[in-house]
C-alpha positions as a LaTeX table, in Angstrom:
\begin{tabular}{lrrr}
\hline
Residue & $x$ (\AA) & $y$ (\AA) & $z$ (\AA) \\
\hline
Met1 & $-173.09$ & 105.48 & 50.33 \\
Ser2 & $-171.99$ & 102.07 & 51.83 \\
Arg3 & $-169.59$ & 100.19 & 49.48 \\
Leu4 & $-170.56$ & 96.48 & 48.44 \\
Val5 & $-167.34$ & 94.58 & 49.18 \\
Val6 & $-165.26$ & 95.81 & 51.64 \\
Leu7 & $-161.07$ & 94.48 & 50.89 \\
Pro8 & $-158.69$ & 93.95 & 53.85 \\
Thr9 & $-156.02$ & 96.95 & 54.75 \\
Ser10 & $-153.37$ & 94.75 & 56.17 \\
Arg11 & $-151.38$ & 91.83 & 55.08 \\
Ala12 & $-152.69$ & 89.77 & 57.91 \\
Gly13 & $-156.15$ & 90.76 & 56.39 \\
Trp14 & $-154.93$ & 89.71 & 53.05 \\
Ala15 & $-153.34$ & 86.25 & 54.09 \\
Leu16 & $-156.67$ & 85.40 & 56.23 \\
Leu17 & $-158.82$ & 86.40 & 52.89 \\
Ile18 & $-156.58$ & 84.46 & 50.62 \\
Ala19 & $-156.65$ & 81.47 & 53.48 \\
Phe20 & $-160.51$ & 81.50 & 53.74 \\
Val21 & $-160.90$ & 81.37 & 50.06 \\
Ala22 & $-158.68$ & 78.83 & 49.39 \\
Val23 & $-160.58$ & 76.47 & 52.17 \\
Val24 & $-163.99$ & 77.47 & 50.28 \\
Ala25 & $-161.96$ & 76.18 & 46.74 \\
Ala26 & $-160.98$ & 73.06 & 48.28 \\
Gly27 & $-164.82$ & 72.28 & 49.23 \\
Ile28 & $-166.31$ & 73.09 & 46.02 \\
Trp29 & $-167.03$ & 70.61 & 42.75 \\
Pro30 & $-163.64$ & 70.20 & 40.67 \\
Val31 & $-161.46$ & 69.61 & 43.83 \\
Ile32 & $-164.12$ & 67.25 & 45.53 \\
Gly33 & $-164.31$ & 65.19 & 41.92 \\
Trp34 & $-160.32$ & 64.61 & 42.30 \\
Val35 & $-160.79$ & 63.38 & 45.95 \\
Asn36 & $-163.85$ & 61.10 & 45.51 \\
Arg37 & $-161.88$ & 57.72 & 45.05 \\
Ala38 & $-162.38$ & 54.33 & 46.22 \\
Val39 & $-159.24$ & 54.72 & 48.35 \\
Leu40 & $-159.25$ & 54.04 & 52.09 \\
Val41 & $-157.23$ & 56.43 & 54.43 \\
Leu42 & $-157.52$ & 55.15 & 58.28 \\
Gly43 & $-160.60$ & 52.93 & 57.50 \\
Leu44 & $-162.37$ & 55.94 & 56.32 \\
Pro45 & $-163.37$ & 56.92 & 52.25 \\
Leu46 & $-160.92$ & 59.30 & 51.20 \\
Leu47 & $-163.90$ & 61.95 & 50.51 \\
Val48 & $-164.79$ & 61.81 & 54.05 \\
Val49 & $-161.27$ & 62.57 & 55.35 \\
Trp50 & $-161.07$ & 65.55 & 52.83 \\
Ser51 & $-164.31$ & 66.75 & 54.63 \\
Tyr52 & $-162.70$ & 66.53 & 57.98 \\
Val53 & $-159.44$ & 68.24 & 56.53 \\
Val54 & $-161.86$ & 71.19 & 55.08 \\
Ile55 & $-163.95$ & 71.55 & 58.52 \\
Phe56 & $-161.00$ & 71.76 & 60.45 \\
Ala57 & $-159.17$ & 74.15 & 58.27 \\
Cys58 & $-162.30$ & 76.49 & 57.89 \\
Phe59 & $-162.28$ & 76.32 & 61.76 \\
Ala60 & $-158.37$ & 77.30 & 61.70 \\
Val61 & $-158.94$ & 80.00 & 59.93 \\
Met62 & $-161.80$ & 81.22 & 61.50 \\
Leu63 & $-159.72$ & 80.68 & 64.76 \\
Ile64 & $-156.80$ & 82.46 & 63.59 \\
Ala65 & $-158.97$ & 85.70 & 62.23 \\
Asn66 & $-160.88$ & 85.82 & 65.42 \\
Arg67 & $-157.21$ & 85.86 & 67.48 \\
Val68 & $-155.82$ & 88.51 & 65.07 \\
Leu69 & $-159.06$ & 90.47 & 65.08 \\
Glu70 & $-158.82$ & 90.30 & 69.32 \\
Arg71 & $-155.18$ & 91.60 & 68.93 \\
Lys72 & $-155.86$ & 94.37 & 66.53 \\
Glu73 & $-158.84$ & 95.80 & 69.01 \\
Asp74 & $-157.00$ & 95.86 & 72.20 \\
His75 & $-154.11$ & 98.14 & 70.26 \\
His76 & $-156.56$ & 100.50 & 69.33 \\
Asp77 & $-157.69$ & 100.88 & 73.02 \\
\hline
\end{tabular}
């Protein structure tokens, strides 16, 4: 029987899981409510800037995860 949830087995895996959860948490309602203010940053509303930060953080976490997985697969060959 397969497991419903698979947990990381390494420190890097746990760190990436925590980073991904943090990025998801940064993009959900309570945080968005805190950021949604009438403030301009470089001519853009703060909410738009925060959205860009979340998108680029998600990209960065996925890029780092891919690099870690590639490195891990190279060591197993």
